[in-house]
ZALO-100290 format. One line per 3 residues: their letters; for each residue x, y, z of N, C-alpha, C. Coordinates in Angstrom, 1 decimal, decimal comma. Last residue first. Layout:
<sites>
A = X Y Z X Y Z X Y Z  ...;
</sites>
This chain:
<sites>
KNN = -4,2 13,9 -12,2 -3,0 14,6 -12,7 -3,2 16,1 -12,8  -5,6 11,8 -10,8 -5,6 13,2 -10,4 -4,4 13,9 -10,9  -6,2 9,1 -11,4 -6,1 10,0 -12,5 -6,2 11,5 -12,0;
YGF = -8,3 8,2 -8,6 -7,2 7,9 -9,5 -7,2 9,1 -10,5  -10,6 8,5 -7,1 -9,4 9,0 -6,5 -8,1 8,7 -7,4  -13,0 7,9 -8,3 -12,5 6,9 -7,3 -11,1 7,3 -6,8;
RKL = -13,2 9,9 -10,2 -14,2 9,8 -9,1 -13,7 9,0 -8,0  -11,3 9,2 -12,0 -11,1 10,4 -11,2 -12,0 10,4 -10,0  -12,5 6,9 -13,0 -11,2 6,7 -12,3 -11,0 8,0 -11,4;
QRE = -14,6 8,0 -14,4 -14,9 7,1 -13,3 -13,6 7,0 -12,4  -13,2 9,4 -16,4 -14,1 10,1 -15,5 -14,4 9,3 -14,2  -11,8 7,4 -17,7 -11,1 8,4 -17,0 -11,9 9,1 -16,0;
DSR = -12,3 4,0 -17,8 -13,1 5,3 -17,9 -12,4 6,4 -17,1  -11,3 1,6 -17,4 -10,8 2,3 -18,5 -11,5 3,6 -18,8  -12,6 0,6 -15,2 -11,2 0,6 -15,1 -10,5 1,4 -16,3;
WNK = -15,3 0,5 -15,8 -14,9 1,6 -15,0 -13,3 1,7 -15,0  -16,9 -1,2 -17,4 -15,6 -0,7 -17,9 -15,1 0,4 -17,1  -20,0 -0,6 -15,8 -19,3 -1,1 -17,0 -18,0 -0,4 -17,3;
NVK = -20,9 -1,4 -12,9 -20,4 -0,1 -13,5 -19,4 -0,5 -14,6  -23,3 -2,9 -11,0 -22,5 -3,1 -12,2 -22,1 -1,7 -12,7  -23,1 -3,3 -7,5 -23,6 -2,7 -8,7 -22,7 -2,9 -9,8;
VYL = -24,1 -4,5 -4,3 -23,2 -4,8 -5,5 -23,9 -4,1 -6,7  -23,7 -3,5 -0,9 -24,5 -3,7 -2,1 -23,6 -3,9 -3,2  -23,6 -3,9 2,7 -22,9 -4,0 1,4 -23,9 -4,2 0,3;
ELH = -23,5 -2,2 5,7 -24,4 -2,7 4,7 -23,6 -2,7 3,4  -22,4 -2,5 9,0 -22,0 -2,4 7,6 -23,0 -3,0 6,7  -21,9 -1,1 12,0 -23,0 -1,7 11,2 -22,6 -1,4 9,8;
VQK = -19,6 -1,5 14,7 -19,8 -1,1 13,3 -21,0 -1,8 12,7  -18,2 -0,3 17,7 -19,1 -1,2 17,0 -19,4 -0,6 15,6  -14,7 0,6 17,7 -16,1 0,9 18,0 -16,9 -0,1 17,2;
GFF = -12,1 0,8 16,6 -12,3 0,7 18,1 -13,7 1,0 18,5  -11,5 0,9 14,0 -12,1 2,1 14,5 -12,3 2,1 16,1  -10,3 -1,6 13,7 -9,6 -0,5 13,2 -10,1 0,8 13,8;
KEL = -12,1 -3,4 14,8 -10,7 -3,3 15,3 -10,1 -2,0 14,9  -14,2 -2,9 13,1 -14,4 -2,7 14,5 -13,1 -2,6 15,2  -13,1 -3,8 10,7 -13,5 -2,4 10,8 -13,7 -2,0 12,3;
DKR = -12,9 -6,5 11,1 -11,7 -5,7 10,9 -12,0 -4,2 11,1  -15,7 -7,1 11,2 -14,8 -7,5 12,4 -13,5 -6,6 12,3  -16,6 -6,3 8,7 -17,1 -5,7 9,9 -16,2 -5,9 11,1;
AEV = -15,3 -8,2 7,0 -14,9 -6,7 6,9 -15,4 -6,0 8,2  -16,6 -10,5 7,7 -15,1 -10,4 8,0 -14,7 -8,9 8,0  -19,2 -9,9 7,0 -18,9 -10,3 8,3 -17,4 -10,1 8,7;
GVR = -18,9 -9,3 4,2 -19,5 -8,4 5,1 -19,1 -8,7 6,6  -18,0 -11,8 3,1 -17,2 -10,5 3,0 -17,6 -9,5 4,0  -20,2 -13,4 3,7 -18,9 -13,7 4,3 -18,0 -12,5 4,3;
KLA = -22,2 -12,2 2,2 -22,4 -12,2 3,6 -21,0 -12,4 4,3  -21,3 -12,8 -0,4 -21,3 -11,4 0,0 -21,4 -11,3 1,6  -21,7 -15,6 -0,3 -20,4 -15,0 -0,5 -20,3 -13,6 0,0;
SGK = -24,6 -15,9 0,1 -23,6 -16,4 1,1 -22,2 -15,8 0,9  -26,7 -15,2 -1,5 -26,0 -14,1 -0,9 -24,9 -14,6 0,1  -27,5 -17,6 -2,8 -28,4 -17,0 -1,7 -27,7 -15,9 -0,9;
HGI = -24,3 -17,9 -3,9 -25,6 -18,6 -3,7 -26,3 -18,1 -2,5  -22,9 -14,6 -4,7 -22,9 -16,0 -4,3 -24,3 -16,6 -4,1  -22,0 -11,9 -5,1 -23,1 -12,2 -4,2 -23,1 -13,7 -3,8;
IIG = -19,9 -12,3 -7,0 -19,7 -11,6 -5,7 -20,7 -11,9 -4,7  -21,3 -13,6 -9,1 -20,2 -14,3 -8,4 -19,9 -13,6 -7,0  -23,0 -11,6 -9,9 -23,5 -12,9 -9,4 -22,5 -13,6 -8,6;
KQT = -21,2 -9,7 -10,8 -22,1 -9,4 -9,7 -22,6 -10,6 -9,1  -20,1 -11,0 -13,0 -19,2 -10,7 -11,8 -20,1 -10,4 -10,6  -22,2 -10,9 -14,8 -21,7 -12,2 -14,3 -20,9 -12,1 -13,0;
ERE = -22,3 -8,1 -15,3 -23,4 -8,8 -14,6 -23,0 -10,1 -14,0  -19,2 -6,4 -14,9 -20,1 -7,1 -15,6 -21,2 -7,8 -14,7  -17,6 -4,9 -13,1 -17,7 -4,4 -14,5 -18,8 -5,1 -15,3;
VMI = -18,7 -3,6 -9,9 -18,0 -4,6 -10,8 -18,3 -4,2 -12,2  -18,5 -2,1 -6,7 -18,6 -1,9 -8,1 -17,9 -3,1 -8,9  -20,1 -2,2 -3,8 -19,1 -3,0 -4,5 -19,3 -2,8 -6,0;
VSR = -20,8 0,3 -1,5 -21,2 -0,3 -2,8 -20,0 -1,0 -3,4  -21,7 0,6 1,9 -20,6 0,6 0,9 -21,2 -0,2 -0,4  -22,5 2,4 4,7 -23,1 1,7 3,5 -22,1 1,8 2,4;
MRI = -22,3 2,3 8,3 -21,6 2,4 6,9 -22,5 1,8 5,9  -22,2 3,6 11,4 -23,1 3,0 10,4 -22,5 3,3 9,0  -20,7 3,0 14,5 -20,5 3,7 13,2 -21,4 2,9 12,2;
INE = -21,7 3,6 17,9 -21,6 2,8 16,7 -21,3 3,6 15,5  -21,9 5,3 20,1 -21,5 3,9 20,3 -21,4 3,0 19,1  -22,4 7,8 18,9 -21,6 7,7 20,2 -21,1 6,3 20,3;
EEF = -21,9 7,6 15,3 -22,7 7,9 16,5 -21,9 7,6 17,8  -21,1 8,4 12,2 -20,5 8,0 13,4 -21,4 8,5 14,6  -21,7 7,3 9,0 -22,3 8,1 10,1 -21,8 7,6 11,4;
FEE = -21,3 7,2 5,8 -20,5 6,9 7,0 -20,9 7,8 8,1  -22,1 6,1 2,6 -22,6 6,6 3,8 -21,6 6,2 5,0  -20,7 5,0 0,4 -21,6 6,2 0,2 -22,1 6,8 1,5;
TDI = -17,8 3,8 -0,5 -18,5 4,0 0,7 -19,4 5,2 0,6  -17,0 1,8 -3,1 -17,4 3,2 -2,8 -18,3 3,3 -1,6  -14,6 -0,2 -4,5 -15,5 0,0 -3,4 -15,8 1,5 -3,3;
EVS = -14,2 -2,2 -7,5 -13,8 -1,0 -6,7 -14,9 -0,8 -5,7  -13,0 -4,9 -9,3 -13,8 -4,4 -8,3 -13,3 -3,1 -7,7  -11,4 -6,4 -10,9 -12,5 -5,7 -11,6 -13,4 -5,0 -10,6;
YPI = -9,7 -7,8 -9,4 -9,1 -6,6 -10,1 -10,2 -5,8 -10,9  -11,2 -9,9 -8,3 -10,7 -8,8 -7,4 -10,2 -7,6 -8,1  -11,8 -11,3 -10,9 -12,8 -10,7 -10,0 -12,2 -9,6 -9,1;
EKK = -10,0 -12,8 -12,3 -10,2 -11,4 -12,7 -11,0 -10,6 -11,6  -9,1 -15,2 -9,9 -9,0 -14,8 -11,3 -9,2 -13,3 -11,4  -11,3 -15,3 -7,0 -10,2 -15,7 -7,8 -10,2 -15,0 -9,2;
YHI = -12,0 -14,2 -3,6 -12,4 -14,4 -5,0 -11,1 -14,6 -5,9  -11,0 -13,8 -1,0 -12,0 -14,8 -1,2 -12,4 -15,1 -2,7  -9,0 -11,7 -1,0 -8,8 -13,0 -0,3 -9,7 -14,1 -0,8;
LIK = -10,2 -9,6 -2,3 -9,0 -10,1 -2,8 -8,7 -11,5 -2,2  -12,3 -9,2 -0,6 -12,6 -9,6 -1,9 -11,4 -10,2 -2,6  -11,0 -8,2 1,6 -11,7 -9,4 1,8 -12,1 -10,0 0,4;
ERV = -10,0 -5,8 0,5 -9,1 -6,8 1,0 -9,8 -8,2 1,1  -12,3 -4,3 0,2 -11,6 -4,8 -1,0 -10,6 -5,9 -0,6  -12,8 -3,7 2,9 -13,8 -4,5 2,1 -13,1 -5,1 0,9;
IEN = -10,6 -2,1 3,4 -10,8 -3,4 4,2 -11,8 -4,3 3,4  -10,8 0,0 1,6 -9,7 -0,9 1,5 -9,9 -2,2 2,2  -13,2 1,3 2,4 -13,1 0,7 1,1 -12,0 -0,3 1,0;
VFF = -12,4 2,1 5,0 -13,6 1,2 4,8 -13,5 0,5 3,5  -10,4 3,8 4,3 -10,0 2,5 4,9 -11,2 1,6 5,0  -11,9 5,9 3,1 -10,8 5,2 2,3 -10,5 3,8 2,9;
REP = -13,4 6,9 5,2 -14,1 6,1 4,1 -13,1 5,3 3,3  -11,5 8,4 6,7 -12,1 7,1 7,2 -12,6 6,2 6,1  -8,9 9,7 4,5 -10,1 9,8 5,3 -10,6 8,4 5,7;
KDT = -5,3 9,8 4,7 -6,5 9,3 4,1 -7,7 9,5 5,1  -2,9 10,3 5,8 -3,6 11,5 5,2 -4,9 11,1 4,6  -2,3 9,1 9,2 -2,3 8,9 7,7 -3,0 10,2 7,2;
LAE = -2,1 9,8 11,8 -1,5 8,5 11,5 -1,4 8,4 9,9  -1,6 12,8 13,8 -2,0 12,1 12,5 -1,3 10,8 12,3  -0,6 14,3 15,8 -1,5 13,1 16,2 -1,9 12,3 15,0;
KDY = 0,8 16,3 14,6 1,6 15,3 15,3 0,7 14,1 15,8  -0,3 17,2 11,4 -0,5 17,2 12,8 0,2 16,1 13,5  2,5 17,3 9,0 1,1 17,0 9,4 1,0 17,2 10,9;
FPP = 5,1 18,1 8,9 4,2 18,4 7,7 2,8 18,2 8,1  7,1 19,6 11,4 6,3 18,5 10,9 5,4 19,0 9,8  10,2 21,4 10,4 9,0 21,3 11,2 8,1 20,1 10,7;
SEP = 13,4 19,9 9,9 12,2 20,5 9,3 11,1 20,5 10,4  16,4 18,6 8,8 15,7 19,3 9,9 14,6 20,1 9,2  16,1 15,5 6,9 16,5 16,9 7,1 15,8 17,5 8,3;
LLA = 17,1 12,1 7,6 16,0 13,1 7,4 16,6 14,5 7,6  19,0 10,3 8,3 19,1 10,9 7,0 18,1 12,0 6,8  18,4 9,3 10,8 19,7 10,0 10,6 19,7 10,7 9,3;
LIR = 15,9 8,1 10,3 16,0 9,2 11,1 17,3 10,0 11,0  16,9 5,9 8,7 16,0 6,9 8,1 16,1 8,2 8,9  18,3 4,5 10,7 19,0 5,1 9,6 18,2 6,2 8,9;
NFV = 16,1 3,7 12,2 17,1 4,5 12,8 18,0 5,2 11,7  14,9 2,0 10,4 14,2 3,2 10,8 15,1 4,2 11,4  16,8 -0,1 10,2 16,5 0,8 9,0 15,8 2,1 9,4;
EPV = 16,6 -1,1 12,7 17,8 -0,5 12,3 17,6 0,4 11,1  13,9 -2,1 12,8 14,3 -1,0 13,7 15,6 -0,3 13,2  14,2 -4,2 10,8 13,3 -3,0 10,5 13,7 -1,8 11,5;
GFN = 15,6 -6,5 11,4 16,3 -5,4 10,7 15,5 -4,2 10,5  12,6 -8,2 11,5 14,0 -8,4 11,6 14,7 -7,3 10,7  9,8 -8,5 11,4 10,4 -7,3 12,0 11,9 -7,4 12,3;
ELA = 8,8 -10,5 10,0 9,3 -10,9 11,3 9,9 -9,7 12,1  8,1 -9,0 7,7 7,0 -9,8 8,4 7,5 -10,2 9,8  10,5 -7,9 6,8 9,4 -7,0 7,3 8,4 -7,8 8,1;
SIA = 13,6 -8,7 7,3 12,3 -9,5 7,1 11,2 -8,6 7,7  16,6 -7,6 5,5 15,5 -7,5 6,5 14,4 -8,6 6,3  19,6 -6,1 4,9 18,9 -7,4 4,8 17,8 -7,4 5,9;
FVE = 20,4 -3,1 3,1 20,1 -3,8 4,4 19,3 -5,1 4,1  22,6 -0,9 1,5 21,8 -2,2 1,4 21,7 -2,8 2,8  22,5 2,2 0,1 22,9 1,5 1,3 22,0 0,2 1,3;
ANP = 23,2 3,0 -3,4 22,3 2,6 -2,3 23,0 2,0 -1,1  24,7 3,3 -5,6 24,4 4,6 -4,9 23,5 4,3 -3,6  24,9 0,9 -6,9 26,0 1,3 -6,1 25,8 2,6 -5,3;
VKA = 23,1 -1,4 -7,7 22,7 -0,1 -7,3 23,8 0,5 -6,4  24,6 -3,7 -8,5 23,5 -3,2 -9,4 23,1 -1,7 -9,0  26,2 -4,2 -6,3 26,8 -3,9 -7,6 25,8 -3,3 -8,5;
KWL = 24,4 -4,6 -4,3 25,4 -3,5 -4,1 26,1 -3,2 -5,5  23,1 -6,8 -5,3 22,4 -5,5 -5,3 23,4 -4,3 -5,0  25,1 -8,8 -4,9 24,5 -8,5 -6,2 23,9 -7,2 -6,3;
DVQ = 25,5 -8,7 -2,2 26,6 -8,4 -3,1 26,1 -8,0 -4,5  23,0 -9,7 -1,3 23,5 -8,4 -0,9 24,6 -7,9 -1,8  23,1 -12,3 -2,5 22,1 -11,3 -2,9 22,5 -9,8 -2,5;
EEV = 25,1 -13,5 -1,0 25,3 -13,4 -2,4 24,3 -12,3 -3,0  24,0 -13,3 1,6 25,2 -12,6 1,3 25,5 -12,4 -0,2  21,8 -15,0 1,3 21,6 -13,6 1,6 22,8 -12,8 1,3;
MEQ = 23,1 -17,5 0,8 22,2 -16,9 -0,2 22,0 -15,4 0,0  24,4 -17,8 3,3 25,2 -17,7 2,0 24,3 -17,1 0,9  22,2 -18,1 5,1 23,2 -17,0 5,2 24,0 -16,8 3,9;
NGK = 19,2 -19,0 3,3 20,3 -19,2 4,3 21,3 -18,1 4,2  15,7 -17,7 3,3 16,9 -18,2 2,7 18,0 -18,5 3,8  13,6 -16,5 4,4 13,3 -17,6 3,5 14,5 -18,2 2,9;
DVK = 14,3 -14,3 5,8 14,0 -15,5 6,6 13,7 -16,7 5,8  14,4 -12,3 4,0 15,6 -13,0 4,2 15,4 -14,3 5,1  12,5 -10,5 3,1 12,1 -12,0 3,2 13,4 -12,8 3,3;
NLL = 14,3 -7,9 1,3 13,3 -8,4 2,2 13,1 -10,0 2,1  16,7 -5,7 1,2 16,5 -7,0 0,7 15,6 -7,7 1,7  16,5 -2,4 0,4 16,2 -3,4 1,5 15,9 -4,7 0,8;
LLV = 18,4 0,4 -0,1 17,9 -0,9 -0,8 17,7 -1,9 0,3  17,9 3,7 0,2 18,1 2,5 1,0 17,5 1,3 0,2  19,3 6,6 -1,0 18,5 5,4 -1,4 18,9 4,3 -0,4;
PIK = 19,2 10,1 -0,8 19,7 8,9 -0,2 18,7 7,7 -0,6  19,0 11,7 -4,1 18,6 11,6 -2,7 19,2 10,3 -2,1  19,3 11,5 -6,7 20,2 12,5 -6,0 20,0 12,5 -4,5;
AKT = 19,3 8,5 -8,7 18,7 9,4 -7,7 19,7 10,3 -7,0  20,1 6,7 -10,5 20,6 8,0 -10,7 20,0 9,0 -9,7  18,9 4,4 -9,7 20,3 4,3 -9,7 20,9 5,7 -9,9;
IKE = 16,2 5,1 -10,0 16,7 4,7 -8,7 18,2 4,9 -8,7  15,9 5,6 -12,7 15,7 6,7 -11,8 16,2 6,4 -10,4  16,4 3,0 -13,7 17,4 4,1 -14,0 17,2 5,3 -13,0;
FFN = 14,1 1,8 -12,8 15,3 1,3 -12,3 16,4 2,4 -12,5  12,2 3,1 -14,4 12,1 3,3 -13,0 13,5 2,9 -12,4  13,0 2,0 -16,9 13,1 3,5 -16,7 13,0 3,8 -15,2;
EDK = 12,6 -0,7 -16,7 14,0 -0,2 -16,7 14,0 1,3 -16,5  10,5 -2,5 -14,7 10,5 -1,3 -15,6 11,9 -0,7 -15,6  10,8 -4,5 -12,9 10,1 -4,8 -14,1 10,0 -3,6 -15,1;
LEK = 14,1 -5,0 -11,7 12,9 -4,2 -11,6 12,2 -4,4 -12,9  15,7 -8,2 -10,9 15,6 -6,9 -11,6 14,2 -6,3 -11,3  15,9 -10,4 -9,2 17,1 -10,0 -9,9 17,0 -8,6 -10,6;
EGL = 15,1 -12,1 -6,1 14,8 -11,2 -7,2 16,0 -10,6 -7,9  16,0 -13,5 -4,0 15,9 -14,2 -5,2 15,5 -13,3 -6,4  14,3 -11,6 -1,6 15,3 -12,6 -1,8 15,0 -13,4 -3,1;
EVL = 12,9 -8,5 -3,0 12,8 -9,8 -2,2 14,0 -10,7 -2,5  13,4 -5,0 -2,5 13,4 -6,2 -3,3 13,3 -7,4 -2,4  12,6 -1,6 -2,4 12,4 -2,9 -1,7 12,5 -4,0 -2,7;
YIL = 14,0 1,3 -1,9 13,8 0,4 -3,0 13,8 -1,0 -2,4  13,2 4,3 -0,5 13,4 2,9 -0,2 13,1 2,1 -1,4  14,6 7,5 -0,4 13,9 6,5 -1,2 14,2 5,1 -0,8;
VDA = 14,0 10,5 1,3 14,7 9,2 1,3 13,9 8,2 0,5  12,5 12,5 0,4 13,8 12,9 1,0 14,7 11,7 1,2  10,4 12,7 -2,5 11,1 11,9 -1,5 12,3 12,6 -0,9;
DEF = 8,9 13,7 -4,6 8,9 14,5 -3,3 9,7 13,7 -2,2  9,3 12,2 -6,9 9,4 13,6 -7,0 9,5 14,3 -5,6  8,8 9,5 -6,6 10,2 9,9 -6,9 10,4 11,4 -6,8;
ASK = 6,1 9,4 -6,4 6,9 9,0 -5,2 8,4 9,4 -5,4  5,1 9,9 -8,9 5,1 11,0 -7,9 5,9 10,7 -6,7  5,4 7,3 -9,9 6,2 8,4 -10,5 6,3 9,6 -9,5;
VFD = 3,4 6,0 -8,5 4,8 5,6 -8,3 5,7 6,7 -8,8  1,1 7,2 -9,5 1,4 7,4 -8,1 2,8 7,0 -7,8  1,3 6,4 -12,1 1,5 7,8 -11,9 1,8 8,0 -10,4;
MMS = 0,6 3,7 -11,9 2,0 4,0 -12,1 2,3 5,5 -11,9  -2,1 4,0 -11,6 -1,4 3,5 -10,5 0,1 3,8 -10,6  -2,8 4,9 -14,1 -2,9 5,8 -13,0 -2,1 5,3 -11,8;
AQL = -2,3 2,5 -15,5 -1,5 3,7 -15,8 -1,6 4,7 -14,7  -4,3 0,9 -14,4 -2,9 0,6 -14,1 -1,9 1,8 -14,4  -6,5 2,2 -15,5 -6,4 2,1 -14,0 -4,9 1,9 -13,7;
EYA = -6,2 1,8 -18,3 -6,1 3,1 -17,7 -5,9 3,1 -16,2  -4,1 -1,2 -18,8 -5,3 -0,4 -19,0 -5,2 0,9 -18,1  -1,5 -2,1 -18,5 -2,3 -2,7 -19,5 -3,6 -2,0 -19,8;
PKI = 1,8 -0,9 -17,5 0,3 -0,8 -17,5 -0,4 -1,4 -18,7  4,1 -2,9 -16,0 3,9 -2,2 -17,3 2,3 -2,1 -17,5  4,7 -2,1 -12,5 4,2 -2,9 -13,6 4,2 -2,2 -14,9;
IGP = 5,5 -1,9 -9,2 5,8 -1,4 -10,5 5,5 -2,4 -11,6  2,8 -1,7 -6,7 4,0 -2,4 -7,3 4,2 -2,0 -8,8  1,9 1,5 -5,3 1,6 0,3 -6,1 2,9 -0,4 -6,6;
TDS = 3,5 2,6 -2,2 3,0 2,8 -3,6 2,7 1,4 -4,2  3,5 4,2 0,9 3,4 2,9 0,2 2,8 3,1 -1,2  5,4 6,4 2,6 4,5 6,3 1,4 4,6 5,0 0,8;
LVV = 5,8 8,1 5,7 6,1 7,0 4,8 5,0 6,9 3,7  7,2 10,6 7,3 6,0 10,4 6,4 6,3 9,4 5,4  8,2 11,1 10,5 8,5 10,3 9,3 7,2 10,1 8,5;
QFD = 9,2 13,5 12,6 8,0 13,1 11,9 8,4 12,4 10,6  10,7 14,2 15,8 10,7 13,8 14,4 9,3 13,5 13,9  10,8 14,6 18,5 11,7 15,4 17,7 11,8 15,0 16,2;
EGN = 8,9 12,8 19,5 9,0 14,1 20,1 9,8 15,1 19,2  7,5 11,3 16,6 8,2 11,2 17,8 8,3 12,6 18,3  5,3 9,6 14,3 5,6 10,8 15,1 6,4 10,5 16,3;
VIG = 4,7 8,5 11,2 5,3 8,0 12,5 5,8 9,3 13,1  2,1 7,9 8,9 2,9 8,9 9,6 3,4 8,4 10,9  1,6 6,8 5,6 1,6 6,4 7,0 2,6 7,3 7,8;
LIR = -0,2 7,2 2,6 0,8 7,8 3,6 0,6 7,2 5,0  -0,4 5,5 -0,4 -1,0 5,6 1,0 0,1 6,1 1,9  -1,5 5,6 -3,5 -0,3 6,0 -2,7 -0,8 6,3 -1,3;
HRT = -3,4 2,8 -4,6 -3,2 4,2 -4,3 -1,8 4,4 -3,7  -3,4 0,0 -4,7 -3,8 0,8 -5,9 -3,4 2,3 -5,8  -2,0 -3,0 -3,7 -2,1 -1,5 -3,4 -2,4 -0,8 -4,7;
TQA = -2,0 -5,4 -5,1 -3,0 -5,2 -4,0 -3,2 -3,7 -3,7  -0,5 -6,5 -7,2 -1,3 -5,3 -7,4 -2,4 -5,1 -6,3  -0,9 -10,1 -6,4 -0,2 -8,9 -6,9 -1,1 -7,8 -7,1;
KST = -1,8 -11,8 -3,3 -2,1 -11,4 -4,7 -1,3 -10,2 -5,1  -1,6 -12,2 -0,7 -0,6 -12,9 -1,5 -0,8 -12,5 -3,0  -2,1 -9,0 1,0 -2,5 -10,3 0,6 -1,4 -10,9 -0,3;
IIS = -2,6 -6,3 2,9 -1,6 -7,3 2,6 -2,3 -8,6 2,2  -3,3 -2,8 2,7 -3,8 -4,2 2,5 -2,6 -5,1 2,2  -2,2 -0,5 5,1 -2,1 -1,0 3,7 -2,6 -2,4 3,7;
LRE = -2,4 -0,1 7,8 -2,9 1,0 6,9 -3,0 0,5 5,5  -2,2 -1,4 10,6 -2,5 -1,9 9,3 -3,2 -0,9 8,5  0,6 0,0 12,5 -0,9 -0,1 12,2 -1,1 -0,7 10,9;
GVF = 3,2 0,6 12,7 2,6 -0,1 13,8 1,1 -0,2 13,7  4,8 1,8 10,8 3,8 2,6 11,4 3,2 1,9 12,7  6,6 -0,3 10,1 7,1 1,0 10,5 6,1 1,8 11,4;
ANM = 4,8 -2,2 9,3 5,7 -2,5 10,4 6,3 -1,2 11,0  3,5 -1,0 7,2 2,7 -1,3 8,4 3,6 -1,6 9,6  5,6 -1,0 5,4 5,0 0,3 5,9 4,2 0,0 7,2;
LTS = 6,1 -3,8 5,1 7,1 -2,9 5,6 6,5 -1,6 6,2  3,6 -4,6 3,9 4,1 -5,2 5,2 5,1 -4,3 5,9  3,8 -3,1 1,5 2,7 -2,8 2,5 3,1 -3,4 3,9;
KGV = 6,0 -4,3 0,3 6,0 -2,9 0,6 5,0 -2,5 1,6  6,6 -7,0 -0,5 6,4 -6,7 0,9 6,3 -5,2 1,3  6,5 -7,7 -3,1 7,8 -7,8 -2,5 7,7 -7,5 -1,0;
NPN = 4,3 -7,4 -4,8 4,4 -8,5 -3,9 5,7 -8,7 -3,2  5,7 -5,7 -7,7 4,5 -6,2 -6,9 4,9 -7,3 -6,0  8,8 -3,9 -7,0 8,0 -4,8 -7,8 6,7 -5,2 -7,0;
GVI = 9,0 -0,6 -5,5 9,5 -2,0 -5,8 8,5 -2,7 -6,7  9,3 2,0 -3,0 9,0 1,5 -4,3 9,5 0,1 -4,5  8,4 4,3 -0,6 8,8 2,9 -0,8 8,3 2,5 -2,2;
NVF = 9,7 7,3 0,7 8,8 6,7 -0,2 9,3 5,3 -0,6  9,5 9,6 3,1 10,3 8,3 2,9 9,4 7,5 2,0  9,8 12,9 3,9 9,1 11,9 3,1 10,0 10,8 2,8;
GAK = 10,4 14,4 7,1 10,6 14,2 5,7 9,8 13,1 5,2  12,0 16,1 9,9 10,8 15,6 9,2 11,1 15,4 7,7  13,3 16,9 13,1 13,5 16,4 11,8 12,1 15,9 11,2;
HAM = 14,1 19,6 15,3 13,1 18,7 14,8 13,4 18,2 13,4  16,8 19,8 17,7 16,2 20,2 16,4 15,2 19,1 16,0  16,4 20,4 21,2 16,8 19,5 20,1 16,1 19,8 18,8;
</sites>
């Protein structure tokens, strides 16, 4: 039997469920899922392997109009998703009417590759509303196949995956057949710690934070990690730490539990907080954290 392989890239507005969909396909939590917008900052690959296929899924940041250098870099990840896709998934949610960037929308409607438009969160509406939205999107993106799904409930997801397999070109695998992602372990330590900050802190704090795992030592029975939480101002440092260190301790405890599930091994996690002024607008700093790799 011929082997199929290809890149399936997921794009859409912030908070429509891109990370939930990717995790549903892969069967692992590779992408952060929270109720806050702009949760995904990088382009994260999730790899699904079968005997005769390899699907390389790509979760991208939500499409926004950039306000500072970090967001501009995030949109570069989205642009790159259009360049190497074999199949493009445009994810919208029930009730949504447009993409926040017209240029990206035009790229989708003029794409020369197969486009699957997935109407997500259909569990939140009735049949009539879903049918109206399906008709709306068929008219707006006539080059797309439209599917109604609920990524969270796994409704319609297997059908979409089967359609992806049918559309993939014949090709040898791009990655080792045991691979789950292209990211190193430290990346997922950073993301899990950042997820806890997104959950527990409000306003600007989560968006002013970057995590840098400086040490990652794997021993036979335990992994020892040391991660630094970067903030932009001294006042933010105090908020992250909290009264007598209570807020930081909560982040550490919850992150450690998730890391132990993720790695299947006991984890010792040390967290520190440092001020790194205006890192979101500093091209040198952004490159160091894996952004701005143009």
